[in-house]
VOGU-3710 file (C-alpha; in Angstrom, 3 decimals, decimal comma):
1> xxxxxxxxxx> -6,102/-28,782/-4,586  -9,556/-27,433/-5,591  -8,345/-24,033/-5,861  -11,904/-22,007/-6,288  -13,293/-24,450/-3,254  -10,053/-22,729/-1,181  -10,735/-19,468/-2,116  -14,446/-19,661/-1,490  -14,026/-21,094/1,985  -11,183/-18,291/2,770
11> xxxxxxxxxx> -12,909/-15,396/1,703  -16,264/-16,467/2,544  -18,071/-16,086/-0,697  -20,673/-18,489/-2,559  -18,797/-21,097/-5,162  -20,556/-18,721/-7,904  -18,911/-15,416/-6,774  -15,774/-17,235/-7,136  -16,145/-18,988/-10,269  -17,432/-15,960/-12,016
21> xxxxxxxxxx> -14,834/-13,665/-10,685  -11,926/-15,976/-11,443  -13,330/-16,487/-14,834  -13,523/-12,702/-15,381  -9,818/-12,251/-14,217  -8,681/-15,169/-16,690  -10,351/-13,110/-19,518  -7,446/-10,354/-18,623  -10,767/-8,040/-17,193  -9,128/-4,886/-14,987
31> xxxxxxxxxx> -9,990/-4,666/-11,233  -11,681/-1,783/-11,534  -14,136/-2,900/-14,486  -15,129/-6,136/-12,658  -15,966/-4,242/-9,331  -17,931/-1,222/-10,983  -19,234/-3,353/-14,026  -19,853/-6,581/-13,123  -21,392/-6,678/-10,112  -23,951/-9,248/-11,381
41> xxxxxxxxxx> -21,357/-11,587/-11,816  -19,239/-10,844/-8,786  -22,024/-10,671/-6,337  -21,217/-7,067/-5,648  -17,126/-7,965/-4,435  -15,676/-4,608/-4,010  -12,411/-3,596/-5,319  -10,221/-4,195/-2,616  -11,718/-7,176/-2,049  -11,508/-8,122/-5,280
51> xxxxxxxxxx> -7,380/-7,537/-5,617  -7,100/-9,574/-2,383  -8,696/-12,477/-4,188  -6,047/-12,279/-7,313  -3,484/-11,912/-4,949  -4,272/-15,170/-3,173  -5,371/-17,056/-6,735  -2,086/-15,808/-7,769  -0,504/-17,525/-4,739  -2,545/-20,625/-5,008
61> xxxxxxxxxx> -1,436/-21,283/-8,744  1,951/-21,161/-7,942  1,893/-23,277/-5,077  -0,015/-26,346/-6,953  2,970/-25,173/-9,919  5,429/-25,541/-7,663  4,058/-28,901/-6,418  3,666/-30,113/-9,696  7,693/-29,247/-10,778  8,386/-31,262/-7,065
71> xxxxxxxxxx> 6,287/-34,451/-8,057  8,233/-34,694/-11,398  11,351/-34,176/-10,022  10,806/-36,871/-7,407  9,788/-38,912/-10,037  12,555/-38,588/-12,277  15,031/-39,354/-9,357  13,155/-42,502/-8,860  12,064/-40,960/-4,939  8,524/-40,592/-5,589
81> xxxxxxxxxx> 6,070/-42,844/-3,372  2,423/-43,240/-2,163  3,401/-41,149/1,150  5,265/-38,393/-0,648  2,688/-37,752/-3,174  -0,281/-37,669/-0,204  2,277/-35,398/1,776  2,700/-32,925/-1,071  -1,207/-33,134/-2,076  -1,894/-32,183/1,585
91> xxxxxxxxxx> 0,375/-29,217/1,846  -0,997/-25,844/1,909  1,862/-23,281/2,253  4,867/-23,093/-0,015  6,756/-23,647/3,154  5,431/-27,104/3,661  6,420/-28,282/-0,203  9,919/-26,812/0,278  10,191/-28,779/3,752  8,979/-32,079/2,093
101> xxxxxxxxxx> 11,019/-32,108/-0,961  14,096/-30,843/1,203  15,833/-34,141/1,801  15,544/-34,865/-2,109  17,024/-31,290/-3,143  20,416/-31,529/-4,870  22,870/-29,772/-2,193  25,867/-27,810/-1,794  28,905/-29,581/-0,864  28,397/-30,467/2,866
111> xxxxxxxxxx> 30,020/-32,531/5,949  26,975/-35,314/4,828  27,968/-35,344/1,107  31,084/-35,889/1,873  30,914/-38,546/3,965  28,647/-40,046/1,809  31,230/-40,071/-1,038  33,713/-42,200/1,750  30,838/-44,773/1,807  30,003/-44,193/5,072
121> xxxxxxxxxx> 25,802/-44,041/4,640  25,472/-47,451/5,418  27,041/-47,152/8,621  24,250/-44,258/9,326  21,668/-45,776/8,579  22,513/-48,652/10,872  23,031/-46,663/13,562  20,074/-44,543/12,954  17,762/-47,539/13,349  19,223/-47,828/16,588
131> xxxxxxxxxx> 18,905/-51,421/16,711  22,533/-52,137/17,335  24,070/-53,233/20,879  26,955/-50,685/20,512  29,286/-49,066/17,838  32,212/-51,384/17,356  30,806/-51,717/13,675  32,008/-48,642/12,710  35,859/-50,618/12,286  34,267/-52,525/9,666
141> xxxxxxxxxx> 34,165/-48,898/7,497  37,742/-47,915/7,966  39,292/-46,914/4,225  42,316/-45,155/4,321  42,253/-44,514/0,851  38,762/-42,669/1,145  40,295/-40,664/4,031  38,456/-42,776/6,737  41,751/-44,041/9,208  39,843/-45,114/12,159
151> xxxxxxxxxx> 36,848/-46,051/13,643  36,193/-42,669/15,336  36,382/-40,845/11,807  34,170/-43,443/10,355  31,621/-42,386/13,403  32,620/-38,803/12,692  30,893/-38,939/9,406  28,103/-41,130/10,154  27,352/-38,669/12,502  27,521/-35,948/10,211
161> xxxxxxxxxx> 24,782/-37,762/7,833  22,029/-38,355/10,447  22,718/-34,279/11,641  21,759/-33,323/8,028  19,189/-36,630/8,323  17,161/-35,037/11,079  17,514/-31,586/10,142  16,169/-32,272/6,709  12,998/-34,028/7,988  9,555/-32,132/7,899
171> xxxxxxxxxx> 9,034/-32,738/11,206  12,236/-31,681/12,865  11,538/-28,388/10,942  8,003/-27,976/11,788  8,522/-28,663/15,666  11,615/-26,229/15,981  9,613/-23,754/13,884  6,563/-23,901/16,285  8,279/-23,697/19,609  10,326/-20,764/18,493
181> xxxxxxxxxx> 7,943/-18,819/17,397  5,488/-19,704/20,278  7,997/-19,438/23,154  11,303/-17,771/21,479  11,979/-14,217/21,616  13,535/-11,422/19,123  16,607/-9,622/21,009  18,742/-6,897/19,964  22,019/-4,695/21,465  23,661/-1,856/20,695
191> xxxxxxxxxx> 26,691/-2,644/18,182  29,984/-1,128/18,491  29,187/1,138/15,921  26,622/2,718/18,143  28,863/3,791/20,714  31,330/5,117/18,551  28,628/7,328/17,004  26,050/7,947/19,313  24,346/10,794/17,909  23,442/8,890/14,971
201> xxxxxxxxxx> 22,485/5,642/16,970  20,362/7,787/19,056  17,352/7,044/17,147  17,782/3,201/17,917  18,359/3,908/21,907  15,124/2,073/23,045  16,693/-1,226/21,072  20,121/-1,077/22,791  19,037/-3,704/25,288  15,703/-5,208/24,132
211> xxxxxxxxxx> 13,906/-8,288/24,337  10,068/-9,071/23,111  8,256/-12,742/22,900  8,291/-13,487/18,958  4,678/-14,371/18,916  3,892/-10,736/20,246  6,221/-8,450/18,778  4,683/-5,915/16,230  5,750/-5,022/12,824  6,760/-1,684/13,332
221> xxxxxxxxxx> 9,479/-2,743/15,976  10,589/-5,534/13,779  11,358/-2,857/10,868  13,196/-0,391/13,295  15,285/-3,438/14,579  16,051/-4,388/10,823  17,079/-1,044/9,820  19,114/-0,227/12,854  20,987/-3,808/12,085  21,181/-2,814/8,263
231> xxxxxxxxxx> 22,490/0,471/9,627  25,106/-1,234/11,966  23,939/0,166/15,105  22,066/-3,019/16,475  23,004/-6,688/16,593  19,604/-8,744/16,804  19,024/-12,355/16,954  16,268/-15,258/17,681  16,767/-16,523/20,770  15,044/-20,252/20,699
241> xxxxxxxxxx> 13,868/-22,206/23,998  17,008/-24,392/22,940  16,412/-27,309/25,607  12,965/-27,764/24,858  13,265/-28,174/20,856  16,438/-30,509/21,801  14,104/-32,763/24,166  10,844/-32,888/21,707  13,520/-33,522/19,156  14,891/-36,575/20,890
251> xxxxxxxxxx> 11,453/-37,784/21,193  10,630/-37,801/17,915  14,211/-39,627/16,462  15,810/-41,063/19,484  15,036/-44,605/20,989  15,408/-44,602/25,036  16,950/-48,202/25,025  19,069/-48,167/22,220  22,913/-49,090/22,494  23,719/-45,881/20,322
261> xxxxxxxxxx> 21,299/-43,838/22,404  24,223/-41,338/23,636  25,478/-41,276/20,237  22,282/-40,265/18,457  21,731/-37,812/21,481  24,786/-35,799/20,398  24,361/-36,400/16,832  20,938/-34,653/17,557  22,468/-31,967/19,530  24,645/-31,075/16,799
271> xxxxxxxxxx> 21,871/-31,115/14,273  19,698/-28,931/16,058  22,544/-26,293/16,809  24,605/-26,591/13,413  22,106/-26,885/10,591  18,155/-26,437/12,151  18,467/-23,405/14,450  20,622/-21,211/12,171  18,014/-22,180/9,347  14,944/-21,586/11,515
281> xxxxxxxxxx> 16,208/-18,341/12,879  16,379/-17,223/9,354  13,066/-18,577/8,600  11,494/-16,816/11,619  13,329/-13,555/11,109  12,263/-13,645/7,176  8,562/-14,642/8,137  8,343/-11,802/10,515  9,722/-9,115/8,644  7,392/-10,175/5,827
291> xxxxxxxxxx> 4,493/-10,016/7,979  5,596/-6,729/9,319  6,165/-5,646/5,707  2,365/-6,536/4,547  1,465/-4,423/7,512  3,172/-1,509/6,661  2,131/-1,953/3,004  -1,417/-2,209/4,000  -0,941/0,980/6,362  0,553/2,504/3,581
301> xxxxxxxxxx> -1,991/1,764/0,826  -4,630/3,251/3,162  -2,702/6,258/3,948  -2,411/6,668/0,066  -5,926/5,992/-0,323  -7,323/9,082/2,008  -4,520/11,200/0,608  -5,349/10,556/-3,218  -8,933/10,881/-2,527  -8,683/14,379/-0,602
311> xxxxxxxxxx> -11,229/16,552/-1,485  -10,167/18,729/-4,358  -10,317/23,008/-3,568  -12,185/23,868/-6,922  -12,658/27,297/-8,245  -10,032/28,744/-6,231  -7,240/30,866/-7,959  -4,344/29,632/-5,795  -0,984/31,313/-5,276  1,943/28,579/-4,350
321> xxxxxxxxxx> 4,883/29,318/-2,631  7,791/26,669/-2,438  9,916/28,249/0,051  13,744/28,781/0,418  16,179/30,600/1,898  19,190/30,997/-0,420  17,580/31,165/-3,899  14,413/32,330/-2,529  10,641/31,261/-2,161  9,360/30,642/-5,805
331> xxxxxxxxxx> 5,846/31,435/-7,035  3,412/29,977/-9,288  0,150/31,230/-10,114  -2,445/28,803/-11,035  -6,113/29,286/-12,039  -8,961/27,242/-11,280  -8,162/24,826/-13,872  -4,597/24,434/-13,110  -2,974/26,824/-16,058  -0,044/28,532/-14,767
341> xxxxxxxxxx> -1,036/32,615/-14,918  2,422/34,109/-13,424  5,315/33,149/-11,465  8,265/35,187/-9,402  10,667/35,016/-6,565  10,294/36,615/-3,388  12,915/36,774/-0,899  11,246/37,187/2,702  13,034/34,611/4,277  16,758/36,084/4,007
351> xxxxxxxxxx> 15,862/39,548/4,843  14,589/41,349/8,090  12,886/43,865/5,532  9,753/41,707/4,134  7,750/44,769/3,214  9,162/44,178/-0,452  8,022/40,530/-0,140  4,521/41,419/1,115  4,292/44,065/-1,532  4,727/42,035/-4,479
361> xxxxxxxxxx> 2,923/39,090/-3,325  -0,168/41,514/-2,603  0,246/42,574/-5,902  -0,021/38,674/-7,118  -2,846/38,228/-5,286  -5,110/41,684/-6,614  -3,815/41,208/-9,868  -5,300/37,293/-10,197  -7,812/37,696/-7,512  -6,055/34,753/-5,317
371> xxxxxxxxxx> -8,340/33,410/-2,844  -5,713/30,660/-1,440  -1,878/30,586/-0,961  -0,538/27,333/-0,691  2,554/26,719/1,216  4,676/24,220/0,592  6,166/22,752/3,971  9,670/22,192/3,587  12,893/24,190/3,904  12,241/27,859/5,117
381> xxxxxxxxxx> 8,375/26,996/5,251  8,003/28,325/8,731  9,522/31,651/7,737  7,342/32,017/5,225  4,311/31,469/6,709  5,043/34,150/9,294  5,465/36,473/6,446  2,466/35,180/4,498  0,184/34,978/8,131  1,344/39,018/8,512
391> xxxxxxxxxx> 0,758/39,718/4,922  -3,393/38,667/5,609  -3,360/40,431/9,068  -1,960/43,817/7,794  -3,661/43,804/4,502  -7,038/42,633/5,066  -6,699/40,428/2,141  -9,806/38,161/1,613  -7,365/35,159/1,286  -6,497/32,070/3,423
401> xxxxxxxxxx> -3,308/30,077/3,185  -2,758/26,464/4,004  0,461/24,271/4,263  0,552/21,788/1,988  2,907/18,730/2,450  5,230/18,663/-0,594  6,562/15,619/0,005  7,450/14,194/-3,735  7,176/17,790/-5,471  11,075/17,897/-5,984
411> xxxxxxxxxx> 10,845/14,446/-7,447  8,152/15,611/-9,979  9,933/19,252/-10,606  12,952/16,720/-11,746  11,734/14,040/-13,499  11,299/14,012/-17,372  7,603/14,547/-16,779  8,136/18,261/-15,374  10,634/18,868/-17,898  8,258/17,996/-20,775
421> xxxxxxxxxx> 5,352/19,949/-19,105  6,767/23,092/-18,088  10,202/23,051/-20,312  10,542/26,584/-19,443  10,588/26,823/-15,922  13,468/25,870/-13,243  13,213/22,988/-11,065  11,763/24,811/-8,065  9,582/26,696/-10,290  7,822/23,159/-11,371
431> xxxxxxxxxx> 8,002/22,528/-7,698  5,828/25,833/-7,014  3,043/24,908/-9,993  2,818/21,238/-8,244  2,276/22,407/-4,850  -0,454/24,509/-6,238  -2,055/21,993/-8,464  -2,049/18,977/-5,627  -4,554/21,651/-3,747  -6,746/22,140/-6,556
441> xxxxxxxxxx> -6,920/18,711/-7,627  -4,756/15,893/-4,960  -5,095/12,894/-7,577  -4,559/14,405/-10,437  -1,174/16,036/-9,444  -0,046/13,050/-7,143  -0,409/10,836/-9,696  2,577/12,019/-11,520  4,892/10,927/-8,470  6,170/7,872/-7,681
451> xxxxxxxxxx> 3,819/6,761/-4,326  6,784/6,006/-2,428  7,813/9,492/-2,355  4,318/10,846/-1,577  5,276/10,676/2,421  2,325/8,498/4,195  4,317/5,600/4,947  6,838/4,259/7,264  9,866/1,994/6,535  8,972/2,154/2,450
461> xxxxxxxxxx> 12,224/1,951/1,162  13,154/-1,147/3,461  10,487/-3,214/2,258  10,301/-5,567/-0,874  9,950/-3,473/-3,343  8,340/-5,257/-5,941  5,651/-5,817/-3,841  5,357/-2,455/-2,351  5,186/-1,086/-5,982  2,088/-3,335/-7,317
471> xxxxxxxxxx> 0,079/-2,523/-3,957  0,573/1,121/-4,226  -0,010/0,891/-7,820  -2,930/-0,976/-7,069  -4,481/1,827/-4,903  -3,697/4,610/-7,434  -5,791/2,640/-10,074  -8,704/2,043/-7,675  -8,926/5,657/-6,764  -8,459/7,169/-10,159
481> xxxxxxxxxx> -11,030/4,686/-11,588  -13,304/5,403/-8,741  -13,521/9,233/-9,192  -13,266/9,344/-13,039  -11,151/11,080/-15,791  -11,998/14,046/-18,114  -10,585/12,421/-21,292  -9,709/16,223/-22,691  -7,611/17,525/-19,845  -6,188/14,222/-18,247
491> xxxxxxxxxx> -2,350/14,070/-18,062  -0,608/10,792/-19,844  0,327/9,993/-15,874  -3,290/10,002/-14,467  -4,687/8,626/-18,078  -2,514/5,502/-17,696  -3,611/4,638/-14,334  -7,581/4,009/-16,043  -8,218/0,491/-16,721  -6,988/-0,954/-19,841
501> xxxxxxxxxx> -5,149/2,666/-20,179  -1,699/1,461/-20,682  1,501/3,979/-21,130  1,409/3,503/-24,825  -2,270/4,044/-25,093  -2,252/7,065/-22,916  -0,004/8,865/-25,251  -1,779/8,072/-28,328  -5,057/9,756/-26,850  -3,077/12,833/-25,521
511> xxxxxxxxxx> -1,624/12,644/-29,686  -5,289/12,103/-30,892  -6,306/15,007/-28,952  -3,268/17,136/-30,019  -4,111/16,577/-33,757  -7,975/16,271/-33,669  -8,993/18,678/-30,993  -10,918/17,554/-27,792  -13,182/14,752/-27,680  -17,012/15,173/-28,742
521> xxxxxxxxxx> -17,976/11,397/-27,979  -16,091/8,250/-25,870  -17,092/6,892/-29,275  -13,898/8,626/-30,748  -11,352/6,748/-28,729  -11,779/3,547/-30,619  -10,121/5,523/-33,278  -7,045/5,718/-31,354  -4,204/3,980/-31,970  -3,697/0,687/-30,355
531> xxxxxxxxxx> -7,036/1,343/-28,049  -8,747/-2,117/-29,464  -12,399/-3,215/-28,692  -11,056/-5,191/-24,845  -9,261/-2,020/-24,330  -12,183/0,485/-25,089  -14,420/-1,983/-22,831  -12,665/-1,728/-20,079  -11,490/1,845/-19,862  -14,778/3,491/-21,590
541> xxxxxxxxxx> -16,747/3,796/-18,403  -13,557/5,708/-16,635  -13,474/8,452/-18,746  -15,262/11,486/-18,631  -16,385/14,196/-21,672  -17,983/17,241/-20,175  -20,106/19,350/-22,242  -20,535/16,155/-24,941  -23,099/15,924/-27,090  -24,502/12,512/-24,974
551> xxxxxxxxxx> -24,575/13,700/-21,722  -24,322/10,143/-20,778  -20,418/10,418/-21,898  -19,832/12,445/-18,426  -21,240/9,973/-16,396  -19,964/6,476/-14,979  -22,768/4,934/-17,360  -20,608/2,470/-19,564  -21,409/2,671/-22,993  -22,723/-0,772/-22,854
561> xxxxxxxxxx> -25,568/0,324/-20,787  -26,457/3,276/-22,892  -29,698/2,052/-24,156  -30,564/0,659/-20,630  -30,239/4,364/-19,070  -32,078/5,581/-22,007  -34,760/3,231/-21,526  -35,045/4,052/-18,055  -35,367/7,745/-18,742  -38,217/6,622/-20,903
571> xxxxxxxxxx> -39,937/5,345/-18,219  -38,803/7,950/-15,536  -40,985/10,861/-14,160  -41,943/13,758/-15,901  -40,360/16,696/-14,899  -41,268/18,422/-11,715  -42,999/21,570/-12,049  -39,895/23,594/-9,765  -37,420/21,950/-12,643  -35,295/24,407/-14,630
581> xxxxxxxxxx> -36,797/25,472/-17,957  -35,151/23,240/-20,891  -33,407/25,101/-23,752  -35,501/24,070/-26,703  -32,382/22,517/-28,721  -31,867/20,143/-25,463  -31,744/16,294/-26,480  -34,862/14,136/-24,988  -31,889/12,084/-22,972  -30,555/15,908/-21,666
591> xxxxxxxxxx> -34,184/16,661/-20,294  -34,545/13,783/-18,798  -31,264/13,763/-16,923  -32,409/17,418/-15,821  -36,097/15,931/-14,376  -34,211/13,448/-12,517  -31,080/15,530/-10,885  -34,440/17,616/-9,720  -35,703/14,686/-8,112  -32,072/13,522/-6,599
601> xxxxxxxxxx> -32,071/16,884/-4,666  -35,154/16,364/-2,823  -35,249/15,099/0,491  -35,716/11,747/1,077  -39,147/11,537/2,055  -40,145/13,489/-0,837  -38,408/11,631/-3,489  -39,980/8,861/-5,554  -38,340/5,904/-5,082  -38,283/3,553/-8,253
611> xxxxxxxxxx> -39,231/-0,142/-7,949  -35,898/-1,361/-9,051  -36,658/-4,989/-9,006  -39,681/-4,524/-11,300  -37,633/-1,970/-13,534  -34,835/-4,257/-14,071  -36,935/-6,705/-15,334  -38,494/-4,951/-17,753  -35,345/-3,604/-18,974  -33,419/-7,133/-18,732
621> xxxxxxxxxx> -30,555/-5,911/-16,531  -28,922/-6,380/-13,110  -30,663/-3,992/-10,367  -26,950/-3,392/-8,993  -26,283/-1,874/-13,035  -29,802/-0,311/-12,514  -28,928/1,380/-9,578  -25,488/2,538/-10,232  -27,302/3,908/-13,728  -30,171/5,727/-12,088
631> xxxxxxxxxx> -27,235/7,252/-9,677  -25,390/8,151/-12,620  -28,076/9,890/-13,906  -29,050/11,697/-10,676  -25,917/13,300/-10,648  -24,331/13,638/-14,214  -20,705/13,875/-13,557  -20,369/13,918/-9,676  -17,249/13,917/-8,150  -17,315/11,326/-4,960
641> xxxxxxxxxx> -14,755/13,082/-3,202  -17,040/16,496/-3,265  -19,033/14,584/-0,437  -16,068/14,477/1,958  -15,079/17,137/4,767  -13,224/20,292/3,171  -9,615/21,319/3,910  -8,451/23,134/6,812  -7,857/26,994/5,520  -5,902/29,257/8,116
651> xxxxxxxxxx> -5,034/33,120/8,637  -3,248/33,081/11,755  -0,171/31,190/12,698  1,493/29,541/15,968  4,806/28,736/17,161  5,963/25,764/19,345  6,468/28,293/22,064  2,991/29,266/21,837  1,697/25,896/22,887  0,947/25,001/26,674
661> xxxxxxxxxx> -0,637/21,610/27,832  -4,045/21,467/28,072  -4,666/23,486/24,804  -7,000/22,532/22,526  -6,092/23,317/18,656  -7,794/22,039/15,276  -5,399/20,067/13,141  -5,319/17,630/9,813  -3,764/14,259/10,210  -0,559/14,045/7,850
671> xxxxxxxxxx> 0,296/10,645/8,060  -0,972/7,307/10,087  1,090/4,247/11,597  1,341/1,725/13,591  1,746/3,282/17,183  -0,645/6,396/16,255  -1,059/9,479/13,724  0,969/12,397/13,330  -1,555/15,690/13,156  -0,399/18,887/11,272
681> xxxxxxxxxx> -1,575/21,765/14,293  0,232/24,651/12,116  3,017/25,138/14,243  5,275/23,267/11,575  5,778/20,466/13,585  3,639/17,997/13,515  2,393/16,156/16,737  1,773/12,853/17,275  -1,426/10,918/18,706  -0,110/7,956/20,194
691> xxxxxxxxxx> -2,530/4,849/19,794  -3,669/5,262/23,486  -4,676/8,637/22,681  -6,654/8,323/19,716  -10,185/7,245/21,207  -11,200/6,921/24,939  -11,914/2,981/24,273  -8,839/0,531/23,178  -8,210/0,983/19,086  -6,083/-1,776/17,619
701> xxxxxxxxxx> -4,940/0,450/14,937  -5,151/4,240/14,160  -6,841/4,001/10,631  -9,866/2,698/12,785  -10,835/5,791/13,951  -8,845/8,630/11,717  -7,549/8,673/8,123  -4,985/10,789/6,302  -6,648/14,067/5,502  -8,693/14,521/8,609
711> xxxxxxxxxx> -9,362/17,379/10,065  -9,506/16,802/14,222  -9,392/18,421/17,397  -6,489/17,916/19,662  -5,602/18,374/23,317  -1,670/19,039/23,836  -0,018/17,086/26,456  3,591/18,108/26,321  5,936/19,809/24,169  9,999/19,173/24,325
721> xxxxxxxxxx> 11,192/22,224/22,499  14,517/20,749/22,443  13,980/17,984/20,970  11,005/19,443/19,075  8,345/16,739/19,874  4,656/17,754/20,500  2,685/14,818/22,244  -1,399/15,283/21,416  -4,527/13,391/22,915  -7,647/13,347/21,427
731> xxxxxx> -9,662/11,654/24,083  -11,854/13,192/26,055  -11,654/16,134/23,439  -15,236/16,916/21,242  -14,885/16,158/17,724  -16,433/19,335/15,556
//
């Protein structure tokens, strides 16, 4: 197989794009580096498509490797024929390769292998040819010493051999697989355990008597059925069109005018029911599960991406509250940089007299000029929110509050990393700090937590953990490098996601920083232990140094392009008359950057447009790279998250009892799943916007219309206080 040609066809790319990309991957370049700094070589393939291409490249290489291994094994066995070689060369999936190899694969002891040991192979071959007038020849294979005492024994053994031969045939598997997929159904029903523990089993009630075609069943239902079966509440199976499959197999393997017709039909039916059907059912369920998992992983990955890239709440002092009953609400005030200024505890959820708690909160707010209160959404969050809302209303404090999803905060606070960062704090106080910091900079704080614990997926603990971890780590890596990292403030957790920076190098960067003080240039990275030329090439462009002597060190311009950037600044227009005055000590680069920043702030009609083609040719650089450089020069140190809508802050509170049908509210999308999105509307219970209620037109998946973190307007359809369910709609609701 020509892997490069295959990738070119599948991804709709040009051959040179694929060839260059694969070459860059094979040279151990990271995906973020290739996506950002090798656009000319790849033709501008984005980060996500690069990861998909890399995954497919790995699969195809594994496929070729497996083909070669099978060819070698068949050759050693003396079974390799031109026909088998051609079939293996034409195979495009690992399943096809294994189907071809199945008849020659060493087997465990089966009924067929025992029959072969008794010398019944020749008899089975004669019958399988279907040229015998009758089965009387079986008497010639009676051998009491081998356990074949009668002709019936011989025929039974021959039938077992034929059954296995048919089941091992690739055509048999292919036909059974296709018909089961096209016409089979997935069925489930309640188990005995479900009737004994009806309360816990209630979540699977819709699957107690359930059936849906294999080819139409959606991923989240497969995962729900699997979980119900694993927990013992459901029994599930794949019902195949047995009669149609057996009829199809007869057309393939049985001659209608043979004297052995009835025997062959009996052996074939046994082959399908005993060997093929169970194997195909397992295969179909495995395939459905893998497809469902891939779909769920994609949704989880996209939700995680949107969550990590939520806009940071900058320049605010935050009072973070980790709600609780018995141990009280833990408090942590963090300044604009995330530094902890004060901690404390109030017991506003365990007493009717909340005045002392309000007073303590008010003093903290006044003392540190707190402008936002961040309340974790865990246990006692509702009660805490009521107290905070009352405080803001009664005191007239110019502050607002927000409910922060604290999923994973407890994981971080109990981790080794949390203990190292705040050894003087108990677990709950670390959790409060994490809640405050994840509001100020979601990306920097959430990278400290296992992505699976962040709470924006579905059935994440039921799927292939290796695949899930790999995908989610790729998302975190992509987001970190998209935003960039402050080299002088980043934690080891954040640094370890920078392209080319391993956990060991991240620790060495921190050690260098502690020993030598803040980095003043990217060039100093070359002095960090284990950070060699290749690692420097991969990571340098993603690391920022605010206030560096060379302002390019605080941009996404890669050091390899500094000369290009400086040459561009030389030919850029002089500062406009309205440009701010420049300090005498400012460098030429700094002056030119100020000029470009002023130009960038102008309206498009007024802003001079560089002739990129001509300039790129003059500077001997690619146009995509030049455009990226100019964008960075116009907005040095820019944060791409700043362009996103801000988070939704509140001053008042609603109860579920306050909700009424038809009420229109503003909320924040907390999670997107296959069947809809969950929206926080400020009542401590997320409402569900079913996929059918997201748009006036049909959408195939919620992520086509909304994303995690979006602020949306919704209409209340219904409220079930007993089950704590809120049904919402976005149809016909004008979005602000």
